FIKEMI-77811 format. One record per residue: x, y, z of N, C-alpha, C in turn. Coordinates in steps of 0.05 Angstrom, whole numbers, plus 5000, padded with zeros to 4 digits. Layout:
<sites>
SITE n.px n.py n.pz ca.px ca.py ca.pz c.px c.py c.pz
SITE    X    Y    Z     X     Y     Z    X    Y    Z
...
</sites>
This chain:
<sites>
SITE n.px n.py n.pz ca.px ca.py ca.pz c.px c.py c.pz
SITE 5335 5954 5703  5322  5931  5704 5320 5917 5727
SITE 5342 5914 5741  5344  5902  5768 5349 5870 5763
SITE 5352 5853 5781  5353  5828  5781 5333 5813 5767
SITE 5338 5788 5755  5323  5773  5740 5299 5764 5759
SITE 5274 5760 5747  5245  5753  5763 5252 5727 5775
SITE 5233 5720 5794  5237  5697  5806 5229 5673 5786
SITE 5210 5678 5770  5198  5656  5754 5219 5648 5733
SITE 5240 5657 5728  5257  5651  5708 5276 5631 5722
SITE 5277 5607 5711  5292  5586  5723 5309 5573 5699
SITE 5324 5589 5686  5334  5583  5660 5361 5568 5662
SITE 5368 5559 5638  5397  5549  5631 5415 5570 5625
SITE 5439 5572 5627  5458  5592  5617 5469 5582 5590
SITE 5466 5599 5568  5475  5589  5542 5497 5608 5535
SITE 5503 5630 5546  5529  5643  5542 5526 5671 5555
SITE 5552 5687 5551  5552  5710  5563 5559 5733 5541
SITE 5551 5761 5548  5562  5780  5533 5577 5801 5542
SITE 5588 5792 5566  5607  5810  5578 5635 5809 5564
SITE 5654 5828 5560  5676  5825  5545 5704 5838 5562
SITE 5721 5824 5559  5746  5840  5577 5763 5860 5564
SITE 5754 5872 5539  5770  5901  5533 5765 5923 5548
SITE 5775 5940 5540  5779  5968  5557 5752 5977 5566
SITE 5730 5969 5543  5705  5990  5552 5692 5977 5579
SITE 5699 5954 5587  5686  5941  5611 5696 5953 5640
SITE 5723 5965 5633  5739  5974  5656 5730 6005 5656
SITE 5724 6018 5636  5720  6047  5632 5689 6056 5643
SITE 5671 6036 5640  5646  6045  5646 5630 6022 5666
SITE 5610 6032 5675  5588  6011  5692 5570 6001 5670
SITE 5576 5974 5662  5560  5970  5636 5536 5952 5646
SITE 5509 5964 5632  5484  5946  5645 5474 5932 5618
SITE 5466 5911 5615  5457  5893  5592 5430 5892 5593
SITE 5419 5893 5566  5392  5887  5560 5386 5876 5536
SITE 5365 5862 5529  5360  5848  5502 5328 5856 5495
SITE 5319 5852 5474  5297  5859  5463 5292 5842 5435
SITE 5265 5841 5428  5263  5824  5411 5247 5800 5414
SITE 5241 5783 5382  5222  5759  5393 5234 5741 5410
SITE 5222 5727 5425  5229  5708  5451 5237 5724 5477
SITE 5236 5749 5472  5236  5764  5499 5214 5782 5504
SITE 5214 5806 5494  5189  5820  5494 5170 5820 5470
SITE 5178 5801 5454  5160  5801  5426 5152 5769 5429
SITE 5126 5766 5417  5116  5740  5413 5142 5717 5400
SITE 5151 5695 5407  5141  5679  5433 5152 5696 5456
SITE 5140 5704 5478  5151  5718  5501 5165 5700 5518
SITE 5189 5709 5538  5198  5699  5558 5215 5674 5549
SITE 5222 5671 5527  5241  5644  5519 5270 5649 5529
SITE 5281 5679 5530  5306  5684  5535 5306 5710 5557
SITE 5326 5709 5575  5336  5737  5590 5364 5742 5593
SITE 5370 5761 5600  5399  5762  5607 5401 5783 5633
SITE 5423 5776 5643  5428  5791  5667 5437 5815 5663
SITE 5424 5834 5679  5436  5866  5672 5463 5871 5682
SITE 5475 5855 5702  5501  5863  5708 5519 5846 5697
SITE 5515 5820 5689  5535  5798  5682 5540 5798 5651
SITE 5513 5802 5639  5516  5797  5610 5509 5770 5606
SITE 5504 5749 5626  5497  5722  5621 5469 5719 5605
SITE 5472 5703 5586  5444  5700  5573 5432 5671 5579
SITE 5407 5672 5586  5394  5644  5595 5369 5641 5577
SITE 5364 5617 5577  5336  5600  5560 5322 5592 5588
SITE 5297 5598 5581  5277  5594  5605 5264 5567 5603
SITE 5257 5556 5578  5246  5538  5579 5251 5516 5550
SITE 5246 5493 5550  5252  5477  5527 5236 5492 5502
SITE 5251 5489 5476  5241  5502  5452 5240 5478 5429
SITE 5215 5482 5423  5211  5456  5400 5218 5468 5373
SITE 5241 5453 5364  5255  5460  5339 5232 5461 5317
SITE 5218 5446 5317  5191  5441  5296 5175 5464 5295
SITE 5174 5480 5314  5156  5500  5317 5175 5528 5309
SITE 5199 5526 5320  5220  5545  5317 5244 5535 5307
SITE 5247 5525 5282  5271  5507  5273 5298 5523 5267
SITE 5296 5546 5254  5320  5563  5254 5310 5588 5245
SITE 5333 5604 5256  5326  5635  5248 5349 5645 5237
SITE 5346 5659 5212  5370  5666  5196 5372 5694 5198
SITE 5391 5702 5185  5404  5734  5179 5377 5751 5166
SITE 5373 5778 5185  5358  5790  5167 5377 5812 5154
SITE 5359 5815 5129  5379  5828  5105 5380 5858 5112
SITE 5361 5871 5129  5364  5894  5139 5386 5904 5157
SITE 5396 5880 5177  5416  5889  5194 5440 5880 5189
SITE 5462 5893 5173  5488  5882  5167 5508 5898 5186
SITE 5511 5890 5206  5528  5900  5228 5557 5883 5225
SITE 5574 5901 5234  5603  5894  5231 5608 5875 5257
SITE 5617 5854 5253  5622  5831  5273 5646 5838 5287
SITE 5648 5846 5313  5672  5843  5329 5681 5817 5337
SITE 5705 5814 5349  5717  5787  5354 5700 5779 5381
SITE 5686 5787 5396  5677  5778  5418 5649 5767 5412
SITE 5636 5771 5387  5609  5762  5383 5612 5733 5385
SITE 5586 5723 5393  5584  5689  5398 5559 5681 5386
SITE 5557 5662 5371  5539  5646  5360 5526 5621 5380
SITE 5502 5631 5389  5493  5605  5410 5477 5585 5399
SITE 5476 5558 5408  5457  5536  5397 5446 5527 5421
SITE 5419 5523 5425  5405  5514  5448 5399 5485 5432
SITE 5409 5468 5451  5408  5436  5446 5396 5424 5467
SITE 5368 5413 5457  5353  5403  5473 5363 5372 5477
SITE 5358 5361 5499  5364  5333  5503 5337 5316 5518
SITE 5337 5291 5522  5314  5278  5539 5310 5287 5566
SITE 5331 5297 5576  5334  5312  5603 5327 5338 5603
SITE 5323 5352 5584  5320  5381  5575 5339 5393 5591
SITE 5359 5388 5581  5389  5402  5587 5395 5419 5562
SITE 5410 5437 5569  5422  5453  5548 5451 5460 5543
SITE 5462 5453 5518  5488  5457  5514 5494 5483 5500
SITE 5521 5488 5497  5528  5514  5483 5550 5509 5467
SITE 5544 5514 5440  5567  5517  5420 5576 5540 5412
SITE 5601 5547 5406  5605  5579  5402 5616 5579 5373
SITE 5612 5600 5362  5623  5601  5334 5632 5630 5329
SITE 5651 5637 5316  5657  5664  5305 5642 5676 5285
SITE 5621 5687 5286  5608  5697  5263 5586 5722 5274
SITE 5573 5732 5258  5551  5753  5259 5533 5737 5279
SITE 5518 5752 5296  5497  5737  5313 5469 5750 5304
SITE 5452 5735 5303  5429  5742  5294 5401 5719 5305
SITE 5380 5729 5313  5358  5712  5319 5338 5730 5302
SITE 5329 5716 5275  5312  5734  5259 5284 5713 5256
SITE 5260 5722 5262  5237  5710  5257 5215 5732 5248
SITE 5215 5725 5217  5194  5746  5203 5213 5774 5205
SITE 5234 5771 5198  5254  5786  5194 5259 5808 5216
SITE 5251 5799 5243  5251  5816  5267 5277 5800 5285
SITE 5294 5819 5299  5314  5804  5309 5320 5813 5339
SITE 5332 5796 5353  5335  5801  5379 5362 5815 5382
SITE 5367 5834 5393  5386  5853  5400 5393 5857 5429
SITE 5420 5857 5433  5431  5861  5459 5443 5893 5460
SITE 5435 5904 5482  5446  5930  5489 5466 5934 5510
SITE 5483 5945 5509  5508  5949  5530 5505 5982 5538
SITE 5493 5990 5560  5494  6021  5563 5500 6027 5591
SITE 5511 6047 5594  5517  6058  5619 5489 6070 5636
SITE 5492 6073 5660  5471  6084  5679 5462 6111 5664
SITE 5478 6129 5655  5476  6150  5642 5467 6151 5615
SITE 5462 6128 5602  5450  6120  5578 5470 6123 5553
SITE 5494 6121 5560  5512  6126  5537 5519 6090 5531
SITE 5524 6087 5504  5522  6063  5492 5550 6060 5483
SITE 5569 6051 5494  5600  6050  5489 5606 6028 5468
SITE 5586 6006 5461  5589  5991  5437 5562 5987 5425
SITE 5572 5980 5400  5549  5976  5378 5529 5948 5388
SITE 5504 5955 5390  5484  5934  5398 5491 5911 5380
SITE 5490 5888 5391  5494  5862  5385 5468 5854 5373
SITE 5470 5839 5348  5453  5823  5336 5454 5795 5339
SITE 5441 5777 5348  5449  5746  5356 5428 5723 5338
SITE 5438 5704 5335  5428  5681  5327 5429 5661 5348
SITE 5409 5649 5356  5405  5625  5368 5393 5606 5357
SITE 5405 5581 5348  5396  5560  5335 5388 5540 5350
SITE 5363 5525 5344  5353  5505  5359 5363 5479 5349
SITE 5380 5463 5365  5387  5438  5353 5369 5414 5358
SITE 5362 5399 5339  5341  5379  5336 5346 5357 5355
SITE 5319 5349 5368  5322  5323  5382 5306 5307 5371
SITE 5307 5279 5367  5290  5258  5357 5266 5256 5376
SITE 5245 5273 5376  5225  5272  5386 5198 5270 5370
SITE 5199 5267 5343  5179  5258  5330 5178 5230 5317
SITE 5161 5215 5315  5161  5191  5308 5145 5198 5272
SITE 5159 5177 5257  5148  5178  5226 5117 5180 5227
SITE 5109 5190 5204  5075  5189  5201 5071 5183 5175
SITE 5055 5161 5170  5046  5156  5143 5030 5173 5129
SITE 5028 5176 5107  5009  5192  5092 4976 5182 5089
SITE 4980 5155 5090  4954  5139  5094 4951 5116 5107
SITE 4928 5113 5121  4923  5088  5138 4895 5081 5138
SITE 4888 5064 5124  4905  5040  5108 4911 5048 5085
SITE 4927 5034 5068  4939  5034  5042 4921 5014 5034
SITE 4907 5020 5005  4892  4996  4987 4905 4994 4961
SITE 4920 4968 4953  4934  4968  4932 4919 4941 4916
SITE 4922 4937 4897  4914  4913  4879 4937 4902 4860
SITE 4936 4876 4858  4955  4863  4838 4939 4838 4826
SITE 4941 4832 4800  4932  4807  4790 4939 4784 4797
SITE 4926 4765 4800  4938  4734  4813 4956 4727 4791
SITE 4977 4708 4802  5000  4695  4785 5016 4712 4778
SITE 5018 4743 4790  5038  4757  4779 5066 4751 4777
SITE 5084 4761 4764  5116  4753  4764 5127 4764 4791
SITE 5149 4749 4807  5161  4755  4829 5171 4779 4819
SITE 5172 4802 4839  5184  4827  4832 5162 4846 4821
SITE 5139 4842 4814  5121  4859  4803 5112 4879 4828
SITE 5111 4907 4819  5108  4922  4838 5076 4927 4844
SITE 5072 4926 4871  5043  4926  4884 5037 4956 4886
SITE 5056 4970 4897  5052  5001  4908 5073 5010 4924
SITE 5067 5032 4936  5090  5046  4947 5076 5061 4974
SITE 5089 5059 4996  5079  5071  5023 5097 5091 5027
SITE 5091 5109 5037  5108  5134  5046 5105 5150 5074
SITE 5123 5151 5084  5121  5165  5114 5140 5189 5115
SITE 5137 5208 5134  5146  5233  5138 5152 5234 5167
SITE 5177 5252 5170  5186  5254  5200 5190 5284 5202
SITE 5173 5299 5225  5180  5327  5227 5208 5336 5239
SITE 5226 5317 5243  5251  5324  5258 5263 5336 5231
SITE 5290 5343 5237  5304  5359  5219 5310 5343 5192
SITE 5304 5355 5173  5312  5342  5145 5345 5333 5144
SITE 5346 5310 5130  5376  5300  5121 5394 5298 5149
SITE 5379 5288 5168  5388  5280  5190 5379 5253 5198
SITE 5397 5239 5214  5390  5210  5226 5360 5211 5237
SITE 5356 5234 5251  5331  5239  5267 5309 5231 5244
SITE 5311 5238 5214  5291  5240  5193 5297 5217 5176
SITE 5316 5199 5178  5321  5177  5162 5306 5153 5167
SITE 5284 5151 5150  5264  5126  5151 5268 5099 5142
SITE 5266 5080 5153  5267  5053  5143 5245 5036 5144
SITE 5236 5024 5125  5208  5005  5129 5213 4979 5123
SITE 5193 4967 5137  5195  4937  5140 5170 4923 5141
SITE 5162 4899 5132  5136  4887  5142 5134 4874 5168
SITE 5118 4884 5187  5119  4869  5212 5100 4842 5210
SITE 5085 4840 5194  5062  4813  5194 5049 4814 5166
SITE 5043 4794 5159  5028  4786  5135 5004 4768 5141
SITE 4976 4778 5135  4956  4760  5141 4949 4748 5111
SITE 4934 4724 5112  4928  4713  5089 4941 4695 5078
SITE 4964 4688 5091  4985  4668  5075 4978 4644 5074
SITE 4981 4632 5051  4975  4600  5054 5001 4585 5061
SITE 4993 4562 5069  5011  4545  5086 5034 4539 5070
SITE 5031 4543 5039  5056  4532  5020 5067 4557 5013
SITE 5064 4578 5024  5078  4611  5016 5084 4621 5041
SITE 5107 4619 5044  5123  4637  5071 5123 4664 5072
SITE 5128 4676 5051  5117  4705  5047 5112 4713 5020
SITE 5089 4730 5018  5079  4734  4992 5093 4759 4979
SITE 5096 4778 5004  5104  4803  4986 5126 4815 5006
SITE 5146 4837 4994  5165  4844  5008 5170 4878 5005
SITE 5182 4887 5017  5181  4917  5020 5211 4927 5016
SITE 5216 4950 5002  5244  4958  5005 5248 4978 5021
SITE 5265 4968 5036  5272  4987  5064 5276 5019 5060
SITE 5288 5030 5039  5286  5054  5035 5266 5067 5017
SITE 5258 5061 5001  5234  5068  4984 5208 5068 4994
SITE 5204 5040 5008  5175  5033  5018 5158 5021 4992
SITE 5173 5011 4968  5161  4998  4954 5153 4972 4956
SITE 5127 4962 4957  5120  4936  4962 5117 4920 4933
SITE 5132 4894 4931  5133  4877  4908 5125 4852 4917
SITE 5117 4831 4893  5109  4805  4898 5132 4789 4901
SITE 5134 4772 4921  5153  4751  4925 5146 4726 4919
SITE 5121 4716 4913  5112  4693  4908 5092 4693 4884
SITE 5105 4675 4868  5092  4669  4841 5062 4657 4840
SITE 5053 4643 4867  5031  4628  4871 5008 4642 4887
SITE 5006 4673 4874  4982  4687  4885 4957 4676 4868
SITE 4938 4665 4886  4913  4656  4871 4889 4671 4884
SITE 4874 4684 4865  4852  4699  4877 4829 4678 4883
SITE 4827 4652 4874  4805  4637  4884 4815 4623 4907
SITE 4837 4630 4917  4847  4616  4947 4845 4636 4965
SITE 4857 4659 4959  4856  4683  4981 4855 4709 4964
SITE 4833 4722 4970  4819  4742  4960 4837 4772 4964
SITE 4851 4771 4988  4862  4794  4994 4883 4788 5019
SITE 4909 4804 5017  4924  4805  5041 4926 4830 5053
SITE 4931 4825 5077  4935  4848  5100 4961 4847 5111
SITE 4973 4870 5108  5002  4872  5113 5004 4897 5136
SITE 5017 4891 5157  5024  4914  5180 5055 4924 5171
SITE 5055 4946 5163  5078  4958  5156 5092 4979 5174
SITE 5121 4983 5180  5129  4995  5197 5144 5016 5188
SITE 5143 5041 5194  5163  5060  5189 5180 5072 5212
SITE 5208 5067 5211  5223  5070  5237 5245 5091 5230
SITE 5249 5113 5245  5271  5131  5242 5300 5125 5250
SITE 5318 5140 5252  5344  5136  5258 5352 5112 5242
SITE 5346 5114 5216  5364  5093  5202 5350 5067 5208
SITE 5329 5058 5220  5313  5034  5230 5327 5024 5256
SITE 5345 5037 5263  5356  5027  5293 5334 5017 5311
SITE 5342 4998 5329  5317  4987  5346 5309 5005 5368
SITE 5324 5024 5373  5317  5040  5397 5301 5066 5390
SITE 5300 5069 5359  5288  5092  5349 5255 5092 5348
SITE 5247 5115 5341  5218  5118  5346 5207 5107 5314
SITE 5178 5094 5319  5167  5080  5300 5139 5083 5298
SITE 5124 5081 5272  5098  5074  5273 5089 5058 5252
SITE 5065 5044 5254  5054  5026  5234 5026 5036 5219
SITE 5029 5020 5194  5002  5028  5178 4994 5001 5166
SITE 4968 4999 5163  4955  4974  5149 4956 4974 5119
SITE 4964 4954 5104  4967  4953  5078 4948 4931 5068
SITE 4927 4938 5051  4909  4916  5037 4916 4912 5015
SITE 4919 4889 5009  4925  4879  4977 4903 4860 4964
SITE 4893 4871 4951  4868  4858  4936 4882 4842 4915
SITE 4875 4817 4910  4885  4801  4888 4860 4799 4865
SITE 4871 4813 4844  4849  4813  4821 4849 4787 4803
SITE 4826 4785 4791  4824  4762  4774 4836 4762 4744
SITE 4847 4741 4737  4849  4733  4708 4837 4714 4703
SITE 4835 4703 4680  4820  4679  4666 4830 4658 4665
SITE 4831 4642 4693  4852  4617  4693 4840 4596 4703
SITE 4808 4597 4695  4796  4573  4708 4775 4569 4684
SITE 4777 4539 4678  4757  4527  4655 4731 4524 4665
SITE 4710 4532 4650  4686  4526  4653 4677 4499 4654
SITE 4651 4496 4667  4648  4464  4672 4617 4460 4683
SITE 4607 4437 4668  4579  4432  4672 4573 4416 4697
SITE 4550 4415 4710  4550  4396  4734 4541 4369 4728
SITE 4532 4365 4702  4528  4337  4691 4542 4334 4663
SITE 4545 4306 4657  4555  4301  4631 4534 4299 4609
SITE 4509 4291 4624  4489  4286  4609 4462 4294 4617
SITE 4443 4306 4602  4423  4316  4610 4394 4299 4594
SITE 4374 4295 4604  4352  4282  4592 4325 4300 4601
SITE 4307 4303 4578  4284  4319  4581 4266 4309 4560
SITE 4241 4312 4568  4215  4301  4550 4200 4322 4537
SITE 4199 4323 4510  4192  4342  4493 4163 4330 4483
SITE 4143 4352 4487  4116  4338  4475 4116 4351 4443
SITE 4103 4331 4425  4100  4335  4400 4089 4363 4389
SITE 4100 4375 4373  4090  4404  4364 4090 4421 4385
SITE 4114 4421 4399  4124  4441  4420 4141 4461 4404
SITE 4134 4490 4407  4145  4516  4395 4155 4537 4414
SITE 4178 4544 4409  4188  4567  4429 4178 4560 4458
SITE 4192 4543 4468  4187  4532  4500 4210 4526 4509
SITE 4218 4539 4534  4241  4535  4550 4243 4504 4560
SITE 4262 4487 4554  4258  4458  4563 4277 4452 4582
SITE 4300 4468 4584  4317  4455  4601 4340 4478 4613
SITE 4346 4478 4637  4365  4498  4647 4391 4482 4653
SITE 4414 4493 4644  4434  4479  4647 4462 4498 4657
SITE 4468 4498 4685  4484  4515  4699 4515 4512 4691
SITE 4524 4541 4685  4550  4536  4679 4570 4547 4703
SITE 4587 4525 4714  4605  4534  4737 4637 4544 4725
SITE 4640 4565 4740  4669  4578  4736 4677 4588 4757
SITE 4704 4585 4770  4714  4594  4793 4725 4622 4792
SITE 4726 4633 4767  4734  4660  4764 4718 4679 4779
SITE 4720 4706 4782  4707  4725  4797 4681 4729 4777
SITE 4658 4728 4800  4628  4728  4788 4625 4755 4776
SITE 4609 4756 4756  4602  4780  4740 4622 4788 4725
SITE 4647 4777 4719  4666  4782  4700 4665 4769 4675
SITE 4677 4778 4654  4679  4759  4627 4691 4733 4637
SITE 4713 4735 4651  4723  4711  4658 4701 4689 4668
SITE 4682 4698 4686  4669  4679  4690 4648 4669 4679
SITE 4635 4688 4663  4612  4687  4641 4619 4669 4619
SITE 4599 4645 4621  4606  4621  4596 4591 4628 4575
SITE 4593 4610 4554  4579  4610  4525 4570 4585 4523
SITE 4550 4580 4509  4537  4551  4504 4529 4549 4475
SITE 4536 4528 4461  4536  4522  4438 4526 4492 4429
SITE 4508 4490 4414  4501  4465  4409 4514 4453 4387
SITE 4531 4436 4387  4553  4422  4368 4542 4402 4353
SITE 4521 4386 4360  4511  4361  4347 4486 4351 4353
SITE 4474 4346 4333  4443  4337  4337 4420 4356 4334
SITE 4427 4384 4325  4411  4401  4317 4416 4414 4291
SITE 4416 4390 4270  4422  4405  4248 4397 4414 4234
SITE 4375 4405 4238  4348  4423  4232 4344 4448 4249
SITE 4363 4455 4264  4357  4483  4277 4329 4484 4297
SITE 4323 4459 4307  4299  4458  4320 4302 4470 4350
SITE 4323 4473 4362  4329  4480  4384 4352 4503 4385
SITE 4350 4520 4409  4374  4540  4412 4380 4544 4441
SITE 4403 4552 4442  4413  4557  4473 4422 4582 4477
SITE 4416 4597 4501  4428  4624  4507 4437 4624 4537
SITE 4455 4637 4547  4463  4639  4574 4455 4667 4586
SITE 4445 4665 4611  4436  4687  4627 4462 4698 4637
SITE 4472 4728 4633  4493  4740  4638 4492 4744 4671
SITE 4469 4744 4681  4471  4750  4711 4475 4727 4727
SITE 4463 4704 4719  4467  4677  4732 4483 4657 4718
SITE 4495 4652 4699  4514  4641  4679 4497 4611 4679
SITE 4475 4617 4672  4453  4592  4667 4445 4591 4636
SITE 4452 4565 4626  4442  4560  4597 4416 4554 4595
SITE 4399 4566 4578  4372  4563  4573 4364 4549 4545
SITE 4363 4521 4550  4356  4511  4523 4325 4511 4512
SITE 4321 4520 4490  4292  4528  4483 4289 4508 4455
SITE 4259 4494 4455  4254  4478  4433 4241 4502 4412
SITE 4253 4509 4388  4241  4529  4373 4216 4517 4358
SITE 4216 4495 4350  4188  4480  4336 4202 4451 4331
SITE 4183 4432 4348  4188  4403  4348 4162 4393 4338
SITE 4164 4376 4315  4137  4365  4303 4141 4331 4305
SITE 4118 4317 4295  4117  4290  4300 4136 4276 4285
SITE 4141 4288 4260  4161  4275  4237 4188 4276 4254
SITE 4191 4294 4266  4215  4294  4280 4218 4278 4298
SITE 4200 4273 4318  4198  4255  4338 4199 4221 4327
SITE 4188 4222 4301  4188  4192  4291 4215 4185 4279
SITE 4232 4204 4272  4256  4201  4266 4273 4182 4285
SITE 4279 4155 4278  4292  4141  4300 4318 4134 4290
SITE 4336 4130 4311  4366  4124  4309 4368 4100 4321
SITE 4387 4085 4307  4395  4056  4318 4424 4054 4325
SITE 4432 4038 4344  4460  4036  4353 4458 4008 4368
SITE 4483 3992 4367  4491  3973  4383 4498 3978 4409
SITE 4487 3972 4426  4499  3975  4454 4517 3953 4467
SITE 4508 3931 4463  4523  3908  4469 4521 3887 4450
SITE 4549 3874 4444  4549  3854  4426 4575 3843 4432
SITE 4577 3815 4426  4603  3796  4429 4616 3799 4401
SITE 4605 3806 4381  4620  3809  4355 4629 3833 4343
SITE 4655 3833 4330  4663  3859  4324 4666 3863 4291
SITE 4646 3843 4281  4645  3846  4256 4623 3849 4240
SITE 4607 3859 4262  4573  3865  4253 4568 3894 4260
SITE 4552 3912 4247  4543  3943  4253 4516 3943 4245
SITE 4501 3963 4250  4477  3971  4245 4476 4000 4234
SITE 4463 4003 4213  4463  4032  4197 4435 4049 4208
SITE 4431 4073 4199  4411  4088  4206 4380 4078 4201
SITE 4379 4056 4184  4356  4048  4178 4347 4024 4192
SITE 4365 4013 4207  4364  3991  4222 4371 3963 4213
SITE 4385 3965 4192  4395  3941  4181 4424 3932 4194
SITE 4423 3909 4197  4447  3900  4204 4467 3888 4180
SITE 4494 3896 4182  4512  3889  4163 4538 3879 4171
SITE 4549 3866 4155  4577  3852  4167 4598 3870 4158
SITE 4625 3870 4176  4642  3890  4162 4668 3874 4148
SITE 4665 3849 4148  4684  3836  4131 4671 3810 4115
SITE 4685 3793 4100  4677  3769  4091 4678 3750 4112
SITE 4661 3738 4114  4660  3710  4132 4670 3683 4119
SITE 4685 3668 4134  4691  3643  4123 4681 3624 4140
SITE 4663 3606 4135  4655  3592  4151 4676 3564 4161
SITE 4699 3565 4146  4723  3542  4149 4734 3556 4169
SITE 4739 3577 4177  4752  3588  4201 4744 3569 4227
SITE 4763 3566 4243  4755  3551  4262 4738 3564 4286
SITE 4720 3546 4293  4695  3554  4309 4676 3572 4298
SITE 4678 3578 4273  4659  3600  4262 4635 3583 4258
SITE 4636 3560 4246  4610  3547  4243 4591 3541 4266
SITE 4598 3539 4289  4581  3535  4305 4581 3560 4330
SITE 4595 3583 4321  4599  3605  4343 4578 3624 4341
SITE 4557 3623 4360  4538  3648  4357 4543 3674 4361
SITE 4528 3693 4349  4534  3719  4355 4509 3737 4364
SITE 4511 3748 4384  4488  3758  4402 4498 3788 4406
SITE 4473 3809 4400  4480  3829  4399 4453 3847 4409
SITE 4454 3868 4423  4432  3883  4434 4428 3911 4420
SITE 4407 3915 4409  4403  3941  4389 4380 3959 4405
SITE 4395 3984 4406  4380  4007  4419 4365 4024 4395
SITE 4341 4033 4395  4326  4051  4379 4317 4074 4389
SITE 4327 4094 4382  4324  4125  4396 4312 4139 4379
SITE 4288 4160 4387  4275  4178  4373 4299 4200 4373
SITE 4300 4219 4351  4321  4236  4347 4303 4263 4346
</sites>
């Protein structure tokens, strides 16, 4: 085969020459074949014919070729001078050598790299060697989140410790090593209220997000936006990291009392009015619009004993509609009386307009004989 081609600028990772009697009896030439040599991926390795030195020609991505295992069809007896080579990349693209005493094999899809030692006459004094070349992992992959953004929801006023959701990141570096050991943290939280330092927390190992504040209020803050980081190397500062956005929507509960804009409404109704809407009464509620917590109900609790009026609530607008079912002249002439201003606490007025005393009067009581009693009476149609 001659000397190595000029385009090989490889790193020495081992040698296959031995010091036993075979090397002294014969003029040995070395060659290799298989994946990484003359089969795809091509030209990753070469061997010097005269010395048996094995070289790697370029950096190899462990995530593309992570590990090559024994081929079941090749069960060769391991001699004492067989070596197991590991190609270890580092940031400077240097390669180190680790030696082991075991059977050597580089298998990809059950295809092996084999090293041959032959004489110029074609005689093979040694059994062809089967090699394993394992690519050691470098921390060259940052963690990757499964989603970005994540969208979760939690009800307002949730207890501290309530689970909101879980973020998950994966790392393409070698599993069960520090290179793929991921830690999570919250980088920032937007939507915070001045009285809440941190609304949510995250478990560094599992990525589970939980409630830290019992004061989540949908009427104050509709959603929170978190920037979450996943960092490999167990979270060390110099490690690789990536971030994702987490949107937490605050869901409504019925925690607000409905209210009316006014405490008293006045409306004029013509006599003999029948099935006519006479008044709109808006109902205000701070809960989420369109939900049962927001929609009010209205009931006439007094003054409608003869069922002359009805009230219903529009489900779209949350407005009460007061309707006169049938109002006659007799109902309009029905007058009620009440005392609206008086200096005496011993006189009342009944439904017929008659004034009555509430106790027995004694003229001999001091100042009773000459004490005037002035009252103001209001008469109202019912």
